[in-house]
SERO-4910 file (N, C-alpha, C, O; in steps of 0.05 Angstrom, whole numbers):
BEGIN
 pado doro    nc1    nc2    nc3   cac1   cac2   cac3    cc1    cc2    cc3    oc1    oc2    oc3
  Met    A   -388   -424   -162   -360   -424   -174   -348   -452   -180   -349   -470   -164
  Tyr    A   -337   -454   -205   -327   -478   -213   -309   -490   -195   -301   -477   -176
  Ala    A   -300   -518   -198   -283   -528   -183   -254   -523   -189   -243   -532   -209
  Ile    A   -241   -507   -170   -217   -495   -177   -198   -502   -150   -206   -496   -128
  Asp    A   -177   -514   -153   -157   -518   -129   -132   -503   -135   -129   -486   -152
  Ile    A   -112   -512   -117    -88   -496   -119    -73   -500   -143    -57   -483   -151
  Tyr    A    -76   -525   -156    -64   -527   -180    -73   -514   -201    -58   -507   -219
  Ser    A    -95   -509   -201   -112   -491   -228   -112   -463   -220   -121   -447   -237
  Asp    A   -101   -454   -195   -100   -424   -190    -76   -412   -186    -71   -398   -166
  Pro    A    -60   -417   -203    -29   -407   -198    -25   -379   -189     -5   -373   -175
  Asn    A    -40   -364   -195    -38   -334   -184    -49   -330   -159    -45   -309   -147
  Gln    A    -69   -352   -148    -84   -349   -124   -102   -327   -128   -104   -313   -108
  Glu    A   -115   -321   -149   -138   -299   -153   -165   -312   -141   -181   -298   -130
  Thr    A   -170   -340   -143   -191   -355   -133   -188   -351   -100   -205   -341    -85
  Leu    A   -164   -360    -95   -161   -359    -63   -163   -331    -48   -172   -329    -25
  Val    A   -154   -309    -64   -158   -283    -52   -187   -275    -52   -196   -262    -32
  Lys    A   -205   -281    -73   -232   -279    -74   -249   -294    -53   -270   -285    -43
  Ile    A   -239   -316    -48   -254   -337    -25   -247   -318      1   -265   -310     16
  Ala    A   -221   -314      4   -215   -299     32   -230   -271     32   -236   -262     55
  Gln    A   -235   -258     13   -247   -232     14   -278   -238     27   -287   -225     46
  Glu    A   -291   -258     13   -320   -264     18   -322   -277     41   -342   -274     55
  Leu    A   -298   -294     49   -307   -309     75   -279   -301     90   -259   -314     85
  Pro    A   -280   -285    106   -261   -273    125   -252   -297    144   -229   -299    152
  Gly    A   -271   -315    151   -269   -335    172   -242   -356    158   -230   -371    173
  Thr    A   -236   -356    131   -215   -375    122   -190   -364    126   -171   -379    121
  Ile    A   -186   -341    134   -161   -328    139   -143   -339    160   -118   -338    160
  Asp    A   -161   -351    181   -144   -365    201   -134   -391    193   -113   -399    203
  Arg    A   -147   -407    173   -134   -431    161   -110   -422    147    -87   -430    152
  Ile    A   -117   -404    126    -92   -395    107    -69   -388    126    -47   -399    122
  Ser    A    -72   -370    146    -46   -364    160    -32   -383    176    -12   -377    188
  Met    A    -43   -410    176    -32   -435    185    -15   -449    163     -1   -468    166
  Val    A    -20   -436    143     -8   -453    120     25   -448    114     42   -465    108
  Gly    A     29   -419    119     54   -415    113     65   -419     86     50   -410     68
  Glu    A     87   -429     80     99   -435     55     92   -463     49     92   -482     65
  Ile    A     85   -464     26     72   -494     12     83   -499    -11     83   -485    -31
  Glu    A     97   -527     -9    108   -537    -35     95   -562    -46     92   -583    -33
  Leu    A     88   -558    -68     70   -581    -78     86   -598    -97    104   -588   -110
  Asp    A     77   -627    -97     91   -642   -113     75   -643   -144     52   -637   -143
  Asp    A     85   -649   -165     76   -649   -186     50   -665   -186     51   -687   -175
  Arg    A     30   -656   -196      2   -672   -196      3   -699   -208     -9   -718   -198
  Asp    A     17   -700   -228     22   -726   -242     35   -744   -230     31   -768   -237
  Asp    A     55   -737   -209     69   -755   -193     54   -766   -170     64   -787   -161
  Leu    A     32   -758   -160     17   -767   -140     -3   -786   -146    -14   -787   -168
  Ser    A    -10   -802   -123    -32   -822   -128    -58   -809   -125    -61   -787   -113
  Glu    A    -78   -823   -135   -106   -813   -132   -115   -810    -99   -133   -795    -91
  Asn    A   -102   -825    -85   -107   -820    -56    -94   -796    -38    -98   -790    -15
  Ala    A    -78   -782    -58    -68   -757    -49    -89   -731    -49    -85   -711    -36
  Phe    A   -112   -737    -65   -130   -717    -66   -156   -723    -55   -163   -747    -52
  Ala    A   -174   -701    -48   -200   -703    -35   -218   -714    -58   -235   -732    -53
  Trp    A   -214   -705    -82   -231   -712   -107   -213   -734   -119   -199   -725   -138
  Pro    A   -208   -757   -116   -189   -775   -129   -193   -781   -158   -174   -784   -174
  Glu    A   -223   -783   -165   -226   -785   -191   -219   -765   -210   -215   -772   -233
  Glu    A   -218   -739   -201   -207   -719   -216   -179   -709   -209   -168   -692   -223
  Lys    A   -168   -720   -188   -141   -714   -177   -138   -683   -169   -119   -668   -175
  Met    A   -159   -675   -157   -162   -647   -151   -165   -643   -116   -175   -661   -102
  Tyr    A   -156   -621   -109   -158   -616    -79   -137   -632    -62   -144   -647    -44
  Pro    A   -112   -629    -68    -91   -644    -53    -97   -646    -24   -109   -627    -13
  Ile    A    -89   -666    -12    -98   -670     20    -72   -685     35    -73   -691     58
  Tyr    A    -48   -690     18    -28   -704     30    -12   -694     50      1   -709     65
  Thr    A    -13   -666     50      3   -652     74    -16   -635     93    -39   -632     85
  Lys    A     -9   -626    115    -28   -610    128    -32   -581    114    -54   -569    115
  Glu    A    -12   -573    102    -15   -546     86    -34   -549     61    -50   -531     54
  Ala    A    -29   -574     46    -47   -578     23    -76   -583     31    -94   -576     15
  Ala    A    -82   -594     54   -106   -601     63   -119   -579     71   -142   -575     64
  Leu    A   -105   -561     88   -121   -534    100   -129   -516     71   -153   -508     69
  Leu    A   -112   -512     53   -116   -496     29   -139   -510     14   -159   -498      7
  Ser    A   -136   -533     10   -157   -548     -2   -186   -544     13   -206   -544     -1
  Ser    A   -187   -541     38   -211   -537     51   -222   -510     43   -246   -508     42
  Val    A   -205   -486     37   -214   -464     33   -224   -460      6   -244   -446      3
  Tyr    A   -212   -471    -16   -219   -476    -42   -246   -486    -42   -264   -477    -56
  Leu    A   -250   -507    -25   -277   -523    -26   -304   -505    -14   -328   -508    -20
  Glu    A   -293   -489      2   -316   -469     14   -332   -455    -10   -355   -448     -5
  Ala    A   -321   -451    -37   -334   -443    -53   -338   -462    -80   -346   -453   -101
  Ala    A   -332   -485    -75   -331   -500   -100   -359   -516   -101   -373   -522    -82
  Asp    A   -365   -524   -130   -388   -538   -136   -377   -567   -141   -368   -574   -163
  Val    A   -378   -584   -118   -364   -611   -119   -384   -628   -107   -403   -619    -95
  Pro    A   -381   -654   -111   -397   -677    -96   -388   -673    -65   -367   -663    -57
  Glu    A   -409   -683    -51   -406   -682    -22   -383   -696    -13   -366   -687      3
  His    A   -383   -722    -24   -355   -735    -12   -330   -722    -17   -311   -732     -5
  Val    A   -326   -705    -31   -300   -693    -39   -294   -672    -10   -273   -673      2
  Lys    A   -315   -656      0   -315   -643     21   -311   -659     49   -299   -651     69
  Thr    A   -321   -679     46   -322   -703     70   -291   -711     71   -279   -708     92
  Asn    A   -281   -720     49   -251   -729     48   -231   -709     56   -210   -715     67
  Cys    A   -238   -684     51   -219   -662     54   -220   -655     92   -201   -650    107
  Glu    A   -244   -655     98   -253   -651    128   -237   -675    143   -224   -670    164
  Glu    A   -238   -698    134   -225   -723    148   -197   -718    150   -185   -718    171
  Ala    A   -184   -712    123   -155   -704    122   -146   -685    144   -128   -690    160
  Cys    A   -162   -660    144   -155   -639    164   -156   -649    194   -141   -639    211
  Arg    A   -172   -667    198   -175   -678    227   -155   -696    230   -149   -698    254
  Ala    A   -141   -711    212   -121   -725    213    -97   -711    220    -79   -723    233
  Phe    A    -94   -684    211    -74   -668    220    -78   -650    245    -63   -632    252
  Asp    A   -102   -658    258   -111   -639    288   -118   -620    277   -106   -600    286
  Phe    A   -136   -614    257   -149   -588    249   -178   -597    247   -183   -615    232
  Gly    A   -198   -584    262   -223   -592    261   -237   -568    239   -239   -545    246
  Val    A   -244   -577    220   -253   -563    197   -282   -574    184   -286   -597    177
  Glu    A   -298   -554    183   -328   -560    177   -332   -540    152   -335   -516    154
  Ile    A   -331   -555    126   -335   -537    106   -361   -534     99   -376   -553     99
  Gly    A   -368   -505     92   -393   -496     88   -406   -481    110   -429   -473    107
  Arg    A   -392   -478    133   -409   -469    156   -397   -440    163   -401   -431    185
  Leu    A   -381   -427    144   -373   -401    153   -393   -379    137   -402   -382    114
  Glu    A   -396   -359    152   -416   -336    141   -403   -317    121   -381   -307    125
  Lys    A   -416   -314    101   -403   -294     78   -406   -265     91   -422   -260    109
  Thr    A   -389   -245     79   -394   -220     82   -413   -209     65   -423   -222     46
  Ala    A   -419   -183     72   -442   -171     54   -440   -176     23   -418   -171     12
  Ser    A   -461   -184      9   -456   -190    -21   -443   -170    -37   -447   -146    -31
  Glu    A   -428   -176    -58   -414   -154    -72   -432   -137    -86   -428   -114    -91
  Glu    A   -455   -150    -94   -477   -133   -104   -486   -109    -88   -496    -89    -99
  Ser    A   -484   -112    -64   -490    -91    -47   -473    -70    -41   -479    -52    -26
  Leu    A   -446    -72    -55   -424    -53    -48   -425    -29    -67   -435    -32    -90
  Asp    A   -415     -8    -60   -409     13    -77   -380     13    -86   -363      4    -71
  Pro    A   -374     23   -110   -341     25   -118   -326     32    -92   -306     20    -85
  Ser    A   -336     54    -78   -320     66    -57   -319     48    -35   -307     56    -15
  Asp    A   -329     27    -36   -326      3    -16   -301    -14    -18   -294    -30      0
  Tyr    A   -289     -9    -41   -265    -25    -50   -237    -12    -48   -236     12    -54
  Val    A   -217    -23    -43   -191    -12    -42   -185     -2    -75   -171     18    -79
  Leu    A   -195    -17    -95   -185     -7   -124   -214     -4   -130   -228    -25   -133
  Pro    A   -226     18   -133   -256     25   -141   -259     16   -172   -276      0   -178
  Asn    A   -245     27   -188   -246     17   -218   -250    -11   -222   -268    -19   -237
  Arg    A   -232    -27   -209   -239    -56   -212   -256    -75   -193   -260    -99   -195
  Glu    A   -264    -57   -175   -280    -68   -154   -269    -93   -141   -282   -114   -138
  Lys    A   -243    -90   -132   -225   -108   -123   -218   -101    -90   -212    -77    -84
  Leu    A   -218   -118    -74   -211   -116    -44   -233   -102    -34   -232    -78    -35
  Pro    A   -255   -116    -23   -275    -98     -9   -266    -96     16   -248   -110     26
  Ile    A   -280    -75     29   -279    -68     57   -305    -60     69   -317    -38     65
  Val    A   -314    -80     85   -344    -74     97   -342    -73    129   -361    -65    142
  Asp    A   -319    -81    138   -315    -85    168   -283    -85    176   -265    -89    159
  Ala    A   -280    -82    202   -251    -86    206   -237   -113    199   -213   -114    195
  Glu    A   -254   -134    196   -237   -157    190   -232   -158    159   -210   -167    152
  Thr    A   -251   -149    141   -248   -146    111   -226   -122    109   -211   -122     89
  Tyr    A   -224   -104    126   -200    -85    126   -172    -99    124   -156    -97    106
  Ala    A   -171   -113    148   -144   -127    156   -138   -145    132   -115   -147    124
  Thr    A   -159   -160    119   -155   -176     96   -143   -161     71   -123   -167     58
  Ser    A   -161   -139     66   -152   -127     43   -128   -111     43   -114   -110     23
  Glu    A   -122    -99     67    -97    -87     68    -78   -107     63    -64   -105     42
  Arg    A    -74   -129     81    -52   -147     73    -46   -153     47    -24   -150     37
  Leu    A    -70   -163     34    -69   -173      4    -59   -150    -15    -45   -154    -34
  Phe    A    -68   -128     -8    -61   -102    -23    -26    -99    -22    -11   -101    -41
  Leu    A    -16    -95      6     10    -95      9     28   -119      1     52   -117     -4
  Asp    A     15   -144      1     31   -167    -10     33   -170    -39     48   -186    -50
  Asn    A     12   -151    -55     12   -159    -82     17   -132    -95      2   -128   -114
  Leu    A     34   -114    -91     36    -89   -101     48    -88   -129     43    -70   -145
  Asp    A     65   -113   -135     74   -116   -159     53   -120   -180     59   -118   -204
  Asp    A     31   -125   -174     11   -134   -194     -7   -111   -198    -28   -116   -210
  Phe    A     -3    -86   -190    -19    -61   -191     -2    -40   -209     23    -38   -208
  Ser    A    -19    -25   -225     -5     -2   -234     -1     21   -216    -16     21   -196
  Phe    A     16     39   -220     26     57   -205      3     72   -194      3     76   -170
  Asp    A    -17     81   -208    -38     96   -203    -58     81   -183    -72     92   -166
  Glu    A    -55     52   -187    -73     37   -171    -63     34   -144    -77     32   -124
  Met    A    -33     33   -145    -23     34   -113    -27     58   -101    -32     56    -77
  Val    A    -27     86   -112    -31    103    -98    -61    105    -87    -66    106    -63
  Val    A    -77    104   -107   -108    102   -101   -112     85    -80   -125     93    -61
  Gly    A   -101     55    -81   -109     38    -63   -101     47    -33   -113     41    -13
  Ala    A    -77     60    -35    -64     67     -8    -82     87      0    -88     87     24
  Arg    A    -91    105    -16   -105    126     -1   -133    118      6   -145    128     26
  Gln    A   -145     95    -13   -169     87     -2   -167     71     29   -184     73     46
  Leu    A   -147     57     31   -141     40     58   -136     64     82   -145     60    105
  Val    A   -124     86     76   -118    102     97   -146    115    107   -153    118    130
  Lys    A   -160    121     83   -188    136     90   -204    117    104   -216    124    124
  Lys    A   -208     88     92   -224     71    107   -215     67    136   -231     67    155
  Ala    A   -192     63    139   -178     64    168   -187     83    185   -195     78    208
  Ser    A   -187    107    176   -194    133    194   -221    132    197   -230    135    220
  Asp    A   -239    127    174   -269    129    182   -277    105    201   -298    105    214
  Met    A   -260     86    202   -267     61    217   -254     62    248   -260     46    266
  Asn    A   -237     84    252   -219     88    272   -205     66    283   -205     58    306
  Ile    A   -191     55    261   -172     32    267   -146     42    256   -146     63    244
  Asp    A   -125     29    259    -96     36    253    -87     24    227    -88      0    224
  Ser    A    -80     37    213    -70     28    182    -40     22    184    -27     35    200
  Asn    A    -28      4    169     -3      0    167     15     27    154     11     39    133
  Ser    A     36     32    173     50     58    165     58     62    141     58     84    130
  Asp    A     69     33    124     77     42     97     56     55     78     62     67     58
  Leu    A     31     52     85     10     62     66     14     94     62      8    105     40
  Ser    A     25    108     84     24    138     80     48    142     59     46    160     42
  Arg    A     68    128     59     88    132     39     77    127      8     81    143    -10
  Ile    A     60     99      6     50     97    -15     26    115    -25     20    117    -49
  Ala    A     16    125    -11     -2    146    -11      3    174    -20    -14    191    -24
  Leu    A     32    178    -22     43    199    -23     38    222     -7     41    244    -17
  Thr    A     30    219     16     24    235     37     42    242     57     35    257     76
  Gly    A     69    233     55     90    240     73    107    260     57     97    274     39
  Gln    A    130    262     64    151    278     51    169    266     28    179    244     31
  Leu    A    174    278      7    195    263     -8    225    272      0    234    295     -2
  Asn    A    240    250      9    263    257     18    286    260     -7    295    240    -17
  Val    A    293    283    -15    310    293    -34    331    273    -40    335    263    -62
  Asp    A    345    268    -17    371    252    -22    364    219    -33    376    205    -49
  Lys    A    345    214    -19    333    184    -25    326    187    -57    337    173    -75
  Ala    A    308    206    -62    303    208    -91    321    213   -112    318    203   -134
  Arg    A    343    229   -105    368    232   -122    382    208   -126    390    202   -148
  Ala    A    386    190   -103    400    166   -104    382    147   -118    395    130   -129
  Leu    A    358    145   -122    341    126   -131    342    135   -165    343    119   -184
  Ser    A    342    156   -167    342    163   -198    368    159   -205    368    148   -227
  Met    A    393    162   -196    420    151   -206    420    122   -203    436    112   -219
  Asp    A    407    105   -188    410     78   -188    394     66   -211    401     44   -220
  Arg    A    372     81   -223    357     75   -248    374     80   -274    371     66   -293
  Tyr    A    392    103   -271    412    111   -292    430     90   -294    437     81   -317
  Ser    A    442     79   -271    464     59   -274    454     33   -283    469     17   -294
  Glu    A    424     28   -277    415      3   -287    407      2   -315    406    -19   -328
  Thr    A    401     26   -324    385     29   -355    407     46   -371    406     44   -395
  Ala    A    422     58   -364    439     79   -381    418    101   -394    425    113   -414
  Asp    A    395    105   -383    381    124   -394    384    151   -386    376    157   -364
  Pro    A    395    169   -401    403    192   -387    381    212   -378    387    232   -367
  Ser    A    357    207   -382    334    223   -373    334    220   -344    329    241   -331
  Tyr    A    340    195   -330    339    195   -304    361    213   -290    355    223   -269
  Leu    A    386    217   -303    401    240   -296    391    266   -292    395    279   -272
  Ser    A    376    273   -316    359    302   -316    341    305   -290    342    325   -277
  Val    A    325    280   -285    307    284   -264    320    287   -238    311    303   -222
  Ala    A    344    270   -233    363    272   -210    372    302   -206    369    313   -185
  Glu    A    384    315   -226    392    342   -230    370    363   -221    377    384   -211
  Ser    A    345    356   -225    326    378   -224    316    377   -195    297    392   -190
  Leu    A    325    362   -177    317    359   -147    339    379   -134    363    381   -140
  Ser    A    326    393   -116    340    413    -99    329    412    -68    307    403    -63
  Gly    A    346    421    -50    338    422    -21    340    395    -10    354    378    -20
  Arg    A    327    392     13    331    369     31    300    349     24    301    325     19
  Ser    A    277    366     25    255    348     24    235    365      9    236    389      8
  Tyr    A    216    350     -1    190    363    -14    167    355      4    167    331     11
  Ser    A    147    372     11    128    365     26    101    372      8     80    359     13
  Ser    A    102    390    -10     76    402    -24     73    375    -46     91    363    -56
  Ile    A     43    368    -48     39    347    -66     48    354    -98     52    336   -113
  Glu    A     49    377   -105     55    387   -131     82    378   -134     87    363   -153
  Lys    A    103    386   -115    130    376   -123    138    345   -120    156    333   -133
  Ile    A    121    333   -101    123    306   -103    110    293   -127    121    272   -136
  Ala    A     90    301   -136     75    290   -159     93    293   -185     95    276   -202
  Glu    A    106    318   -186    126    326   -207    145    298   -211    145    284   -231
  Trp    A    161    294   -185    181    274   -189    166    248   -195    172    236   -215
  Val    A    148    240   -181    133    214   -189    124    211   -216    129    189   -228
  Val    A    112    229   -229    103    226   -256    131    224   -271    134    203   -283
  Asp    A    147    240   -273    170    240   -289    184    211   -284    192    200   -304
  Met    A    187    198   -262    200    176   -254    187    153   -265    199    135   -278
  Asn    A    155    153   -259    141    132   -270    139    127   -301    136    105   -312
  Asp    A    141    155   -317    140    149   -343    165    137   -352    164    121   -371
  Leu    A    189    144   -342    216    132   -347    215    102   -345    222     85   -361
  Asp    A    203     97   -318    201     67   -316    185     52   -332    192     30   -338
  Asp    A    162     63   -340    145     51   -360    164     45   -387    167     23   -398
  Thr    A    175     69   -392    192     65   -420    214     42   -417    220     27   -435
  Asn    A    224     42   -394    247     22   -390    240     -8   -378    257    -26   -374
  Gly    A    211    -10   -374    207    -36   -366    208    -39   -340    207    -63   -332
  Ile    A    209    -19   -321    211    -23   -291    186    -16   -274    173      5   -277
  His    A    182    -37   -256    158    -32   -239    163    -12   -221    184    -12   -209
  Ser    A    145      8   -219    151     31   -199    148     34   -171    152     54   -157
  Ser    A    139      7   -163    132      7   -134    157     12   -117    154     15    -93
  Thr    A    184     13   -127    205     16   -107    207     52   -105    221     63    -88
  Leu    A    192     65   -122    192     94   -122    183    103    -91    195    123    -82
  Phe    A    165     91    -74    160     97    -50    180     97    -30    177    110    -10
  Ser    A    200     84    -34    222     85    -15    235    109    -13    251    112      5
  Ala    A    231    126    -31    242    157    -28    219    172    -11    223    196     -8
  Met    A    200    163     -2    181    176     17    186    174     44    188    151     54
  Asp    A    189    197     61    188    190     88    158    185    100    138    196     89
  Pro    A    156    172    119    131    165    133    113    188    139    124    210    140
  Leu    A     85    188    142     69    208    147     77    223    174     77    247    177
  Glu    A     84    203    193     88    218    218    113    235    220    117    248    241
  Lys    A    130    236    200    151    251    195    141    279    179    157    297    175
  Gln    A    118    280    173    109    305    159    104    328    179    102    351    170
  Ala    A    102    324    207    102    343    226    126    361    232    129    375    252
  Ala    A    144    357    209    170    370    210    177    379    185    167    369    164
  Ile    A    195    400    185    204    408    160    238    404    161    249    409    183
  Ile    A    252    396    140    283    395    141    290    424    129    283    430    106
  Leu    A    304    441    145    320    465    141    349    461    143    360    461    165
  Gly    A    364    457    119    390    458    118    395    427    124    388    409    109
  Asn    A    409    423    146    413    396    161    395    387    184    397    366    197
  Glu    A    376    409    189    367    407    215    334    401    210    321    413    193
  Glu    A    323    383    226    294    378    228    282    398    245    291    400    268
  Val    A    264    413    237    249    431    253    222    424    256    209    422    235
  Ser    A    210    418    279    184    414    285    165    435    280    170    458    286
  Phe    A    140    429    267    122    445    257    107    461    283     98    483    280
  Glu    A    107    446    305    101    454    331    116    482    339    104    501    348
  Lys    A    143    481    335    156    505    339    155    529    317    157    553    322
  Ile    A    151    519    293    146    538    271    115    554    277    111    578    275
  Ala    A     98    538    284     70    549    293     70    567    313     50    581    316
  Gln    A     90    569    328     90    591    347    102    619    340    102    638    356
  Ile    A    113    619    312    122    647    302     92    661    297     72    650    289
  Glu    A     96    689    304     71    704    299     67    713    275     85    713    258
  Tyr    A     41    720    270     36    728    239     49    750    235     61    751    214
  Ser    A     52    771    251     69    796    248     96    790    242    108    805    226
  Asp    A    107    772    251    140    764    249    144    755    221    164    763    209
  Trp    A    126    738    210    127    729    182    133    752    163    147    749    143
  Leu    A    120    778    169    121    801    154    149    815    147    154    831    128
  Glu    A    165    806    164    195    811    163    208    802    134    224    815    121
  Val    A    196    775    128    211    764    109    193    760     81    204    756     59
  Met    A    166    762     83    148    756     63    128    780     58    120    794     76
  Asp    A    121    782     36     96    801     33     71    790     44     64    767     47
  Ser    A     57    815     50     32    805     64     10    785     55     -5    770     69
  Glu    A     13    787     26     -7    770     12      3    740     15    -15    724     13
  Ile    A     31    730     20     37    706     23     29    700     47     13    681     50
  Val    A     38    715     70     29    712     95      0    707    100     -7    689    115
  Asp    A    -17    721     87    -43    719     85    -52    690     77    -72    678     85
  Tyr    A    -32    680     57    -41    655     45    -36    629     66    -50    609     68
  Leu    A    -13    635     81     -4    619     96    -25    615    119    -28    593    129
  Tyr    A    -38    636    127    -58    639    149    -85    638    137   -102    647    152
  Glu    A    -93    630    113   -118    632     96   -141    624    117   -163    636    121
  Asp    A   -131    603    130   -156    592    150   -152    602    176   -167    592    193
  Glu    A   -135    622    184   -131    634    207   -113    616    225   -106    623    248
  Thr    A   -106    594    215    -84    578    228    -59    574    207    -63    572    183
  Leu    A    -36    572    217    -15    573    200    -15    541    188    -14    523    204
  Ser    A    -15    536    165    -15    516    153     15    502    146     31    514    131
  Leu    A     20    483    154     42    465    153     46    459    121     68    463    111
  Glu    A     29    452    108     29    448     79     37    469     63     53    466     44
  Lys    A     26    492     70     29    516     58     59    527     62     73    537     45
  Val    A     65    523     85     95    532     94    117    514     76    137    524     66
  Ala    A    110    487     73    127    472     61    128    478     29    148    479     15
  Glu    A    103    483     23     98    491     -5    114    516    -11    128    516    -32
  Ile    A    114    537      4    128    563     -1    160    555      0    175    566    -17
  Ile    A    170    539     15    198    534     19    207    516     -7    230    518    -16
  Asp    A    188    500    -16    192    487    -40    199    498    -62    217    490    -77
  Asp    A    183    523    -66    181    536    -94    198    561    -93    199    577   -112
  Cys    A    215    566    -68    226    593    -70    254    588    -80    263    565    -82
  Ser    A    268    612    -89    295    608    -99    317    603    -76    311    605    -52
  Asn    A    340    598    -84    362    591    -63    366    615    -45    367    612    -20
  Glu    A    367    639    -58    366    664    -41    344    664    -22    348    669      2
  Glu    A    319    659    -32    295    666    -14    297    642      8    291    648     32
  Tyr    A    305    617      1    308    594     22    330    603     41    324    600     65
  Asp    A    351    613     38    368    623     58    360    641     77    368    642    100
  Ile    A    341    661     64    328    681     86    308    667    103    305    670    127
  Ile    A    295    652     88    269    635    108    282    620    127    275    621    151
  Glu    A    303    604    118    316    588    137    327    604    162    323    597    185
  Ser    A    340    625    156    354    639    177    330    650    195    329    648    219
  Phe    A    313    661    181    289    673    199    277    654    218    275    658    242
  Ile    A    268    629    205    255    612    224    272    599    244    261    592    265
  Lys    A    300    595    240    316    586    259    320    606    281    323    599    304
  Thr    A    320    632    273    326    651    294    302    654    312    306    657    337
  Gln    A    276    652    302    251    659    315    250    635    335    245    639    358
  Ile    A    253    605    325    247    584    346    264    588    369    255    582    391
  Arg    A    289    598    365    313    602    386    309    623    404    320    624    426
  Asn    A    292    642    395    291    667    413    272    661    437    269    678    455
***
C-alpha cells in the first residue's frame, strides 16, 4: 500500500480498509475519539513521524495513535515507524507497528463473505470482523445507496444468526424485516412534502391505511415510492427506516388501537377461522400446518375496510373467550 496518512485520507477509506484487514487496530482507533488536526503547513517537521515528507502526525496522542494504524500498511522507511512508536510511548501507549496478524486474505473470500457483496466491502470472517463491519456499516449509512443499505443490513443479520451472535437491533429496521408503522410513514411522507413541496409525497401519504404493514409487499411498495421521490428531490433515503418498528415488535399485530400478540392469535383454531374466511384462505394461512404470522398480516393488509372490521372483531372476540 502507498504511503497514506490522515491528511491524505479525508474520507478515511484507507483507515477502514486497514481496520478490516487488521482488527487488532480497532483498540487503538477506539482510544482516539474525536480528532482535530492543525493545518499541515502550520506544523513543523518535528510534528511528524516522517519529517522529510511532513506525513504521519505525532504531535498529539490521537494523531500518534492514528498514524500508527496507517503505518501498519504503509511502505515507508523504517525510521518513520520507529518515530511513531516512540511518540506513542511518550503518550503512555506501547505500540509495536507490524506485529498484528492479518485476517483471511481478501482473495480467499467469496462475495457472500462481505456486507456489500457487489462491491466486496466490509468482510466478515469471524466475530471480531463482524463487530468491525457492523459498526462501520451503521456509522456510514449515508455513503450507501438505499439498495446497499437494505442488502447490507440483511447480510449482517444473516451472518450474526449463522455465527450465533447478537446483531444491532437497528439492523432489522434497515433490513425491512419489522413492521411499517403507518402513522410514522404518513408523518414522514408529509414532512417530505413540507420540505420539497412535491405533491407526489401527498399521494403516497394518502395511499396508506390501517395501523401497520407486516407483509414485505406492502412495505416494499411504500419504500420504493418514497425512494424514487427522494432520488428525484435529492434526498438521501436513510431516514425512511425510522418508519419501521424493530423486529421484536413483529410478534404482534396492531388491530385498531390495540397491539395483539401473535401468541394469542395462534391459539385460534383452524375451524374457527372458517367463520370469517373461505376455506381456501384459511388453508393458505395454515399452508405449512402452522398458522403463519406473516400470512395473517398479509391478509389483514390486503383486505377492504369492511373485511378489516370483521377480522378485527373476530380476532378480539376469540382471544377474549
